[in-house]
N, C-alpha and C positions, 0 to 999 in steps of 0.2 A: 460603443464601448470597444476599446482596443485592449487585447490581452498581450502581454509580453511573454514570449515563450522561454525567456531566460530568468524568470522570477520563480524562485523556489516556492514561494507561497502559493502561486497559481497551481503548481503541481501537487502541493500538499492538499489544497482544497479539492482538486480533482480526485485525488486519492480518497478523500473523505466521502465524496459523492459516489464513487465506485463502491466503496465499502458499504454505504447505505443501500446501494442497489444489489448488494450481495454478489459482487463481482470481484473476488479476491485477487485474481490474476492481474487485472488492470489496476486495482488499488495498489498492489505491491509495486508494479512498474512505475506508477505515478509517484509513490513515496520514495522509490529508489532515485528517480530523476530529481526530486526535490532535494534529497540528501546529497546527490552529486553536485547540484548547483550551489548548495550551502552546506558544505561538509562540517562546519563548526556548529551547526544546529543539531543538537543531539535528539531533539524531539522528532525530527524527520526520520532519523535512523531508527528510533524506537517504534514509531508508527509502522514503518516498513517491516521491522522484525515481528511486531505483534500480528500483522496480517499474515506473514509467512508462517508463524507458529500456529495460528488458528487454522490456516489451510492444511498444514501437516496433521493437526489433530483431527480435522474432519476426514481427511483421507484415511487415517488410522482407524477411525470409527467405522468408516465404510468397509474397510478391509475386514474388520472383525465381524461385521454382519454378513459378509459373504461366506464365512466359514462356519 
């Protein structure tokens, strides 16, 4: 099987895998790449934003527990 690194859907699927593995940093990067390759696809933009928002919320919760 050959993967084409210029297909947005490949990166979107990779982002979903990273998200399932609880790896928000790589998930966000993959969704950003998908959005860059297919800027008209609003879903890729939204997925990247959701991952970033969830990461920020988690960091906020961690900061609250430190105080």
